[in-house]
SEKOLTOR-893743 format. One line per 3 residues: number of its first residue (from 1); their letters; for each residue x, y, z of C-alpha. Coordinates in Angstrom, 2 decimals, padded with zeros to 5 digits. Layout:
N
NUM> a> X:Y:Z ~ ...
//
This chain:
235
1> xxx> -027.24:-002.03:-027.01 ~ -025.49:-004.52:-029.36 ~ -022.62:-001.94:-029.95
4> xxx> -022.11:-001.72:-026.20 ~ -021.92:-005.43:-025.67 ~ -019.46:-005.76:-028.59
7> xxx> -017.25:-002.99:-027.23 ~ -017.20:-003.87:-023.63 ~ -018.32:-007.48:-023.23
10> xxx> -017.20:-009.32:-026.41 ~ -016.30:-012.99:-025.66 ~ -013.91:-013.08:-028.60
13> xxx> -012.07:-010.00:-027.41 ~ -012.07:-011.21:-023.76 ~ -010.19:-014.46:-024.96
16> xxx> -007.92:-012.43:-027.22 ~ -006.84:-009.87:-024.65 ~ -006.60:-012.34:-021.75
19> xxx> -002.89:-013.61:-022.17 ~ -001.55:-009.96:-022.41 ~ -003.72:-008.61:-019.66
22> xxx> -002.79:-011.54:-017.43 ~ 000.95:-010.97:-018.17 ~ 000.60:-007.46:-017.18
25> xxx> -001.27:-008.24:-014.03 ~ 001.61:-010.45:-012.86 ~ 003.65:-007.28:-012.83
28> xxx> 000.82:-005.59:-010.70 ~ 001.33:-008.45:-008.24 ~ 005.06:-007.98:-008.13
31> xxx> 004.59:-004.22:-007.54 ~ 002.16:-004.97:-004.70 ~ 004.30:-007.46:-003.05
34> xxx> 007.57:-005.52:-003.11 ~ 005.87:-002.17:-002.16 ~ 004.03:-003.90:000.71
37> xxx> 007.30:-005.35:002.15 ~ 008.96:-002.05:002.05 ~ 005.91:-000.10:003.35
40> xxx> 005.46:-002.43:006.39 ~ 009.12:-001.96:007.43 ~ 009.54:001.85:006.72
43> xxx> 006.19:002.70:008.20 ~ 006.82:000.91:011.53 ~ 010.17:002.81:011.71
46> xxx> 008.68:006.23:011.14 ~ 005.71:005.43:013.53 ~ 008.28:004.60:016.33
49> xxx> 010.22:007.78:015.46 ~ 007.08:009.76:015.85 ~ 006.60:008.42:019.39
52> xxx> 010.05:009.05:020.70 ~ 010.07:010.90:023.99 ~ 012.32:013.77:024.95
55> xxx> 013.42:017.16:023.44 ~ 016.53:015.68:021.67 ~ 014.11:013.72:019.48
58> xxx> 012.09:016.79:018.54 ~ 013.64:017.20:015.11 ~ 013.13:013.60:014.11
61> xxx> 009.54:013.68:015.19 ~ 009.06:016.92:013.08 ~ 010.63:015.28:010.02
64> xxx> 008.23:012.29:010.46 ~ 005.41:014.54:010.74 ~ 006.33:016.55:007.64
67> xxx> 006.79:013.28:005.66 ~ 003.59:011.86:006.54 ~ 001.50:015.15:006.05
70> xxx> 003.22:015.65:002.59 ~ 002.76:012.26:001.16 ~ -000.80:011.70:002.61
73> xxx> -001.83:014.86:000.84 ~ -000.24:014.41:-002.44 ~ -002.08:012.26:-004.98
76> xxx> -000.29:008.99:-006.03 ~ -000.32:010.02:-009.73 ~ 001.59:013.23:-008.97
79> xxx> 004.12:011.29:-006.88 ~ 004.49:008.78:-009.82 ~ 005.19:011.57:-012.22
82> xxx> 007.73:013.27:-009.95 ~ 009.41:009.97:-009.39 ~ 009.11:008.30:-012.79
85> xxx> 009.60:011.34:-015.01 ~ 011.38:013.81:-012.82 ~ 014.13:011.64:-011.34
88> xxx> 015.45:010.47:-014.74 ~ 015.58:013.85:-015.86 ~ 018.12:014.81:-013.18
91> xxx> 020.65:012.48:-014.75 ~ 022.28:011.71:-011.44 ~ 023.99:008.39:-011.24
94> xxx> 022.65:005.82:-010.17 ~ 019.14:007.00:-009.16 ~ 018.35:008.53:-012.62
97> xxx> 019.01:005.25:-014.48 ~ 016.71:002.73:-012.77 ~ 013.94:000.73:-014.43
100> xxx> 010.36:001.97:-014.50 ~ 009.44:-000.80:-012.16 ~ 011.80:000.54:-009.49
103> xxx> 010.33:004.01:-009.85 ~ 006.82:002.58:-009.67 ~ 007.73:000.72:-006.38
106> xxx> 009.24:003.88:-004.99 ~ 006.09:005.97:-005.72 ~ 003.89:003.40:-004.11
109> xxx> 006.20:002.98:-001.09 ~ 006.47:006.74:-000.63 ~ 002.67:007.36:-000.59
112> xxx> 001.46:004.20:001.26 ~ 004.24:004.43:003.92 ~ 002.71:007.75:005.03
115> xxx> -000.78:006.10:005.30 ~ 000.45:002.87:007.07 ~ 002.62:005.01:009.61
118> xxx> -000.56:006.63:010.79 ~ -002.18:003.17:011.15 ~ 000.79:001.93:013.16
121> xxx> 000.80:005.08:015.25 ~ -002.77:004.63:016.18 ~ -002.12:001.07:017.19
124> xxx> 000.81:002.15:019.38 ~ -001.18:004.91:021.07 ~ -004.08:002.41:021.77
127> xxx> -001.82:000.46:024.18 ~ -002.39:002.10:027.61 ~ 000.53:004.02:029.08
130> xxx> 000.35:002.09:032.28 ~ 001.89:-000.96:030.40 ~ 004.91:001.08:029.37
133> xxx> 005.26:002.28:032.90 ~ 004.99:-001.32:034.25 ~ 007.60:-002.46:031.81
136> xxx> 009.89:000.29:032.73 ~ 009.46:-000.42:036.40 ~ 010.63:-004.03:035.68
139> xxx> 013.92:-002.65:034.34 ~ 013.30:-002.73:030.73 ~ 014.67:000.15:028.48
142> xxx> 012.34:002.28:026.37 ~ 013.40:000.24:023.38 ~ 012.77:-003.08:025.18
145> xxx> 009.24:-001.91:026.38 ~ 008.34:-001.08:022.81 ~ 009.69:-004.25:021.32
148> xxx> 008.37:-006.75:023.83 ~ 005.23:-005.01:025.25 ~ 003.84:-002.29:023.05
151> xxx> 004.54:-003.36:019.50 ~ 003.18:-006.94:019.65 ~ -000.12:-005.62:020.94
154> xxx> -000.21:-002.64:018.54 ~ 000.45:-004.82:015.38 ~ -002.19:-007.24:016.22
157> xxx> -004.74:-004.40:016.66 ~ -003.96:-002.80:013.30 ~ -004.01:-005.88:011.00
160> xxx> -007.52:-005.24:009.71 ~ -006.81:-001.50:008.76 ~ -003.46:-002.58:007.31
163> xxx> -005.28:-005.10:005.03 ~ -007.60:-002.36:003.85 ~ -004.68:-000.17:003.02
166> xxx> -003.15:-003.07:001.07 ~ -006.44:-003.48:-000.89 ~ -005.94:000.14:-001.96
169> xxx> -002.36:-000.38:-002.78 ~ -003.23:-003.30:-004.95 ~ -005.76:-001.27:-007.00
172> xxx> -003.42:001.73:-007.18 ~ -000.69:-000.25:-008.96 ~ -002.69:000.44:-011.97
175> xxx> -001.74:004.09:-011.84 ~ 001.99:003.19:-012.28 ~ 001.15:002.43:-015.89
178> xxx> 001.32:006.03:-016.38 ~ 005.03:006.19:-016.20 ~ 005.56:003.19:-018.58
181> xxx> 005.27:000.15:-016.53 ~ 003.43:-002.32:-018.84 ~ 001.07:-003.73:-016.17
184> xxx> -002.62:-004.83:-016.71 ~ -004.14:-001.53:-017.26 ~ -001.53:-000.62:-019.78
187> xxx> -002.00:-003.89:-021.63 ~ -005.72:-003.32:-021.75 ~ -005.09:000.11:-023.09
190> xxx> -002.80:-001.17:-025.79 ~ -005.44:-003.61:-026.74 ~ -008.10:-001.01:-026.96
193> xxx> -005.79:001.13:-029.15 ~ -005.06:-001.74:-031.53 ~ -008.46:-003.25:-031.85
196> xxx> -010.83:-000.25:-030.89 ~ -012.42:-002.54:-028.37 ~ -012.64:-002.04:-024.58
199> xxx> -013.15:-005.50:-023.40 ~ -009.45:-005.72:-022.25 ~ -010.41:-003.29:-019.47
202> xxx> -013.12:-005.73:-018.29 ~ -010.41:-008.47:-018.20 ~ -008.16:-006.21:-016.09
205> xxx> -011.09:-005.37:-013.76 ~ -011.86:-009.05:-013.25 ~ -008.22:-009.76:-012.28
208> xxx> -008.27:-006.88:-009.70 ~ -011.54:-008.01:-008.37 ~ -010.47:-011.58:-007.90
211> xxx> -007.34:-010.21:-005.99 ~ -009.10:-007.76:-003.89 ~ -012.41:-009.30:-002.76
214> xxx> -010.96:-012.25:-000.96 ~ -008.67:-009.81:001.01 ~ -011.55:-007.69:001.79
217> xxx> -013.63:-010.71:003.11 ~ -010.53:-011.86:005.13 ~ -010.29:-008.31:006.65
220> xxx> -014.16:-008.44:007.54 ~ -013.58:-011.77:009.19 ~ -010.71:-010.51:011.26
223> xxx> -012.67:-007.47:012.37 ~ -015.62:-009.67:013.28 ~ -013.30:-012.01:015.20
226> xxx> -011.83:-009.23:017.19 ~ -015.26:-007.80:018.09 ~ -016.41:-011.20:019.29
229> xxx> -013.17:-011.56:021.40 ~ -013.57:-008.02:022.82 ~ -017.37:-008.82:023.80
232> xxx> -016.34:-012.03:025.41 ~ -013.74:-010.16:027.58 ~ -016.22:-007.49:028.61
235> x> -018.56:-010.00:029.91
//
């Protein structure tokens, strides 16, 4: 028992590894923020494309479906290797000469855009079609009806599942360490390799927990608030 405590819960090793792991975790936060901004914008665009009416938009809808199916079905670590190791090997200027941070953001964005696209699409489809028809009867174009009538309602409805996806994204930034980004997990691994002590992993876990638990509780609050509002409207 003593050996387990010393290897995983050493107070001295905790203090010793804290500065480096914290420096790495700041990179996790940057990865999360940049990827989230890109995901929110790209996923909304793809979700709108998937809902475009008419035969001429068929090829675009098909491409959107292929994209979401492919990246929802591919593990993030494989995408990270494809982007972080495969793209530099192509030696194509300028995409093969970017930093590991850029490749990490690209991998996170590709995978989570596919997930968030489906969240947006569910929100858009939850808005009753009669509202679109009413907007069109008032003279609004399809784009105007989406912008002023459908999307505001859809986005409000999907905020809780979006936050859940971003909890997952925050944790998955640790996977990006596999392509050479020196984030919290990688710093903990370096500490373990140098001192044969695994307390650094505990430090990294604490940082991730402190980041994700408040966001999870805020998501629960939003879900409960929405349920109370829906019950009040139903009375």
